[in-house]
N, C-alpha and C positions, 0 to 999 in steps of 0.2 A: 739783179741779185748783188752784183759788185757794188752798185751805188748804195744799196741798203746797208751793207756791211760797213762801207766807208762812213756813211752818215751816222751809224750807230757809234762807231769808234770816235768820231769827231765830236759827237754830242755829249760824251761822257764828262762828268765833273772833273775839273783839274785836280781836286783834292784826292779823288780816287786814284788818278794816275800817279800822284806824288806818293801815296801810300805804298803802291806796289812797285815803285821805282827801284830797280835793282840792276846793277851793272852787268852781272852775269846773265840775268834774265833778258835784258835788252840785247846783249850780244848774241844770245841764243836765237832770239827772234830774227836778228839780222842775218845770222848764218843760215837759218832755215829759208829765209827769203832768197838768199843767194842760190841755194840749191834749187828752189822752184824756178827762179829766173833762168838758171842754166838749163833746166828741163824744157822751159818754154822756147829758148833759143835753139836747142837741139831739135825740138819738134818742128820749128819753123824751117830749119835747114833740111829736114827730111821731106817737108812739104815741097820745098823748092826742087828737090831731086825727084819729086813725084812718087815717093813711097806711099803705098796705100795703107801702111801700118798706122798712120797718124789719124787719130780721131779728134774731131773738133771739140767734143765734150771733154776729152782728156786735156787738151790745151787750155780750155777755159778753167778747168780745175786747177791746173798749175799756175795760171795767171792769177786766179782768185787767191790761192794760197801764198803766192809771192807778194801780192799787194797787201794781204792781211798781215803778213809778217813784217814787211817793210814799214807799214803803217804802225804796227805795234811797237817796233823799235824806234821809229821816228817820234811817236808820241811820248816815249820815255827819254827822248833827248839824244838819240844816236845821230850824229851829224852826217855820216855817210848815207844812212837810210833817208834822212831828210833831203839830202842832195839828190839821191836817186829818184825819190818821189817827185821832186821838182822837175827833173829831166823827163820822167815818164809823162807827167802832166803837160809839160811844154811841148813834147813831141807826139802826144796821144799814143803812147806805147803801153805794152803789158796789159792790154784790156781796158785801159783808162781812156776816157774821152779827153781830147785836147782842152785844157783849161788854163789859160795864162794867169788868172788870178790865183788859183791853187799852186801853180808852178812858182810864182813869185813868193807866195807865203812860205812854201817849204824851202826854197832857196835862201830866203831871208833868214829863216831859223838856222839853217846850216851855216850861213855866213857869220851870223852872230856868235857862233861857236868856233869861228876861225877856219872854216872849211875853205881852202884857197880856191878851188874850182868854182864854188858857189859865189865867192866874192868876185871872181873874174867875170862871171856871167852877169852879175848885177851892176858892174861898173863899165864905163866906156872903155874900149869901143864895142864891147859885147852887148851892152844894154839894149841896142835896137832889137835884139832877139826877143826881148820881153816886153816890147811896146805893142 
């Protein structure tokens, strides 16, 4: 399901993304993604402490919503969202499969906008992480 959503968003025409590009809308997507990301981390902590309250489906929903919102913000040019997607692809986190090509793509986009952490990861001595 997550792959289908990602493929849909990535296959959209760039002119469509340009038409709906809005700074406040982009920031809203990013803030929503942060909320879902936080919920995912909270559920993971509860799982580690063996609380039975945590439902796998609930975690998947939070992961899917976090990725959807990070991706929506990243496609609209939000550098921190691009960086986070790159990290999640690099490490195979937040329900995403590890994919170094996707990681490099998102980190490059963030670095092109001056994101210093992305720039560091793409340059020596950190570059071996992406090889």
